[in-house]
DRENPA-3360 file (N, C-alpha, C; in nm, 2 decimals, always signed):
BEGIN
1 = XXXXXXXX = +0.67/+0.29/-4.10/+0.62/+0.40/-4.02/+0.72/+0.42/-3.90 ~ +0.75/+0.54/-3.87/+0.84/+0.57/-3.76/+0.76/+0.58/-3.63 ~ +0.79/+0.50/-3.53/+0.72/+0.49/-3.41/+0.78/+0.57/-3.30 ~ +0.92/+0.58/-3.30/+0.99/+0.65/-3.19/+1.04/+0.79/-3.23 ~ +1.00/+0.89/-3.15/+1.05/+1.02/-3.18/+1.15/+1.06/-3.07 ~ +1.18/+1.19/-3.06/+1.28/+1.23/-2.96/+1.22/+1.23/-2.82 ~ +1.09/+1.23/-2.81/+1.03/+1.24/-2.68/+0.94/+1.12/-2.64 ~ +0.96/+1.01/-2.72/+0.88/+0.89/-2.69/+0.83/+0.83/-2.82;
9 = XXXXXXXX = +0.73/+0.74/-2.81/+0.68/+0.68/-2.93/+0.56/+0.76/-2.99 ~ +0.55/+0.76/-3.12/+0.45/+0.84/-3.19/+0.36/+0.76/-3.28 ~ +0.25/+0.82/-3.31/+0.16/+0.75/-3.41/+0.02/+0.81/-3.40 ~ -0.05/+0.80/-3.50/-0.19/+0.85/-3.50/-0.28/+0.75/-3.42 ~ -0.36/+0.80/-3.33/-0.44/+0.71/-3.24/-0.52/+0.62/-3.32 ~ -0.52/+0.49/-3.28/-0.60/+0.39/-3.34/-0.57/+0.36/-3.49 ~ -0.47/+0.42/-3.54/-0.42/+0.40/-3.68/-0.28/+0.34/-3.68 ~ -0.19/+0.43/-3.65/-0.05/+0.39/-3.64/-0.01/+0.34/-3.50;
17 = XXXXXXXX = -0.08/+0.39/-3.40/-0.05/+0.36/-3.26/-0.18/+0.31/-3.20 ~ -0.18/+0.18/-3.17/-0.30/+0.12/-3.11/-0.26/+0.07/-2.97 ~ -0.36/+0.03/-2.90/-0.34/-0.03/-2.77/-0.25/-0.15/-2.78 ~ -0.27/-0.23/-2.88/-0.19/-0.35/-2.90/-0.04/-0.31/-2.92 ~ -0.02/-0.20/-3.00/+0.12/-0.16/-3.01/+0.18/-0.12/-2.88 ~ +0.11/-0.04/-2.80/+0.16/+0.00/-2.67/+0.19/-0.12/-2.58 ~ +0.10/-0.21/-2.58/+0.12/-0.33/-2.50/+0.25/-0.41/-2.54 ~ +0.27/-0.42/-2.67/+0.38/-0.49/-2.72/+0.51/-0.42/-2.69;
25 = XXXXXXXX = +0.50/-0.29/-2.70/+0.62/-0.20/-2.66/+0.66/-0.22/-2.52 ~ +0.56/-0.23/-2.43/+0.58/-0.26/-2.29/+0.65/-0.39/-2.27 ~ +0.60/-0.49/-2.34/+0.66/-0.63/-2.33/+0.80/-0.63/-2.38 ~ +0.83/-0.56/-2.49/+0.96/-0.55/-2.54/+1.06/-0.48/-2.45 ~ +1.02/-0.36/-2.40/+1.10/-0.28/-2.31/+1.14/-0.37/-2.18 ~ +1.04/-0.43/-2.12/+1.06/-0.52/-2.01/+1.16/-0.63/-2.04 ~ +1.15/-0.68/-2.16/+1.24/-0.79/-2.20/+1.38/-0.75/-2.22 ~ +1.40/-0.63/-2.27/+1.54/-0.58/-2.29/+1.60/-0.53/-2.16;
33 = XXXXXXXX = +1.52/-0.49/-2.07/+1.58/-0.44/-1.94/+1.61/-0.55/-1.84 ~ +1.54/-0.66/-1.85/+1.55/-0.77/-1.76/+1.69/-0.83/-1.75 ~ +1.76/-0.85/-1.86/+1.90/-0.90/-1.85/+2.00/-0.82/-1.77 ~ +1.98/-0.69/-1.77/+2.07/-0.60/-1.70/+2.02/-0.56/-1.56 ~ +1.89/-0.55/-1.55/+1.83/-0.51/-1.42/+1.77/-0.62/-1.34 ~ +1.77/-0.74/-1.39/+1.72/-0.85/-1.31/+1.57/-0.87/-1.33 ~ +1.51/-0.96/-1.27/+1.37/-0.99/-1.29/+1.27/-0.88/-1.25 ~ +1.31/-0.79/-1.16/+1.22/-0.69/-1.12/+1.27/-0.55/-1.17;
41 = XXXXXXXX = +1.29/-0.54/-1.30/+1.34/-0.42/-1.36/+1.23/-0.31/-1.33 ~ +1.28/-0.19/-1.31/+1.19/-0.07/-1.29/+1.20/+0.02/-1.41 ~ +1.08/+0.05/-1.46/+1.07/+0.14/-1.58/+0.98/+0.25/-1.54 ~ +1.03/+0.37/-1.56/+0.96/+0.50/-1.54/+0.88/+0.53/-1.66 ~ +0.75/+0.55/-1.65/+0.66/+0.58/-1.76/+0.62/+0.73/-1.74 ~ +0.65/+0.81/-1.84/+0.61/+0.95/-1.84/+0.47/+0.97/-1.87 ~ +0.43/+1.10/-1.87/+0.29/+1.13/-1.90/+0.28/+1.22/-2.02 ~ +0.17/+1.21/-2.09/+0.14/+1.28/-2.21/+0.02/+1.37/-2.17;
49 = XXXXXXXX = +0.00/+1.48/-2.24/-0.11/+1.57/-2.21/-0.23/+1.56/-2.30 ~ -0.23/+1.46/-2.39/-0.34/+1.44/-2.48/-0.44/+1.34/-2.42 ~ -0.55/+1.33/-2.48/-0.66/+1.24/-2.43/-0.62/+1.09/-2.45 ~ -0.52/+1.07/-2.54/-0.47/+0.93/-2.56/-0.39/+0.88/-2.44 ~ -0.35/+0.96/-2.36/-0.26/+0.92/-2.25/-0.32/+0.81/-2.17 ~ -0.44/+0.82/-2.13/-0.50/+0.72/-2.04/-0.49/+0.58/-2.10 ~ -0.54/+0.55/-2.22/-0.54/+0.41/-2.26/-0.41/+0.37/-2.31 ~ -0.33/+0.46/-2.37/-0.19/+0.42/-2.42/-0.10/+0.38/-2.30;
57 = XXXXXXXX = -0.11/+0.47/-2.20/-0.02/+0.44/-2.08/-0.07/+0.31/-2.01 ~ -0.20/+0.29/-2.00/-0.25/+0.17/-1.94/-0.20/+0.04/-2.01 ~ -0.21/+0.05/-2.14/-0.16/-0.07/-2.22/-0.01/-0.09/-2.21 ~ +0.07/+0.02/-2.21/+0.21/+0.01/-2.20/+0.25/-0.05/-2.06 ~ +0.18/+0.00/-1.96/+0.21/-0.05/-1.82/+0.17/-0.20/-1.81 ~ +0.06/-0.23/-1.87/+0.02/-0.37/-1.87/+0.12/-0.46/-1.94 ~ +0.18/-0.42/-2.05/+0.28/-0.50/-2.11/+0.41/-0.51/-2.03 ~ +0.44/-0.40/-1.96/+0.56/-0.40/-1.87/+0.54/-0.50/-1.76;
65 = XXXXXXXX = +0.43/-0.49/-1.69/+0.40/-0.57/-1.58/+0.38/-0.72/-1.62 ~ +0.32/-0.75/-1.73/+0.30/-0.88/-1.78/+0.43/-0.95/-1.80 ~ +0.54/-0.87/-1.83/+0.67/-0.93/-1.86/+0.76/-0.92/-1.73 ~ +0.70/-0.89/-1.62/+0.78/-0.90/-1.49/+0.84/-0.77/-1.45 ~ +0.83/-0.66/-1.52/+0.89/-0.53/-1.48/+0.80/-0.46/-1.38 ~ +0.85/-0.37/-1.30/+0.78/-0.28/-1.22/+0.77/-0.15/-1.30 ~ +0.64/-0.10/-1.31/+0.62/+0.03/-1.38/+0.60/+0.14/-1.28 ~ +0.67/+0.25/-1.29/+0.65/+0.36/-1.21/+0.60/+0.47/-1.29;
73 = XXX = +0.47/+0.51/-1.27/+0.41/+0.62/-1.35/+0.43/+0.75/-1.29 ~ +0.47/+0.85/-1.37/+0.48/+0.99/-1.33/+0.35/+1.05/-1.35 ~ +0.32/+1.14/-1.26/+0.19/+1.21/-1.27/+0.21/+1.35/-1.31;
% end
């Protein structure tokens, strides 16, 4: 399954894209930015206009923060 599109990651809610996936993506992104940005890497998280945005973004940010990154959420 393809998870990343031209504007972010994609998937059917609770089927191809779950909260667990979003959390793992956050951890992964924090892990790959840390070597170049240092322990307090800053990651900007965009916003989606669907109802999924709330829980997917929360899980993504949780993964980022759990791995030591600073998450900056756009409103």
